Phi, psi and omega in degrees: 000137180241131176248135174244120184233128177279156179299163177286174185289140170245165177300323183295314180283337173296323178272008177062038177266136174274124188239002179073220187262006182285141178277136175235150179290148175290144172275183183302319178296315180297322178296314178297320179298314181295317179296318180293319176300314179297317180298316180296313182297315182292321177297319178296321177297313179299318179297319179296331179274358177099001178270135181233156172058044177251130178276131182240128176231146181232150170248152177239155176245148181292152176295146180252000000 
């Protein structure tokens, strides 16, 4: 199975600005989106391996 996930929201794309290839920090919405995507993927992986009812939490680091 292949998952394709776009990055979370930044202020620039929230304001519909085209910014090219420069990295921008995620805003609060983008951080929640990234954490939820990671949580869903990891939970699906654990379920596929036979583990159930495990709570998954993630921390994120800012782009450098």
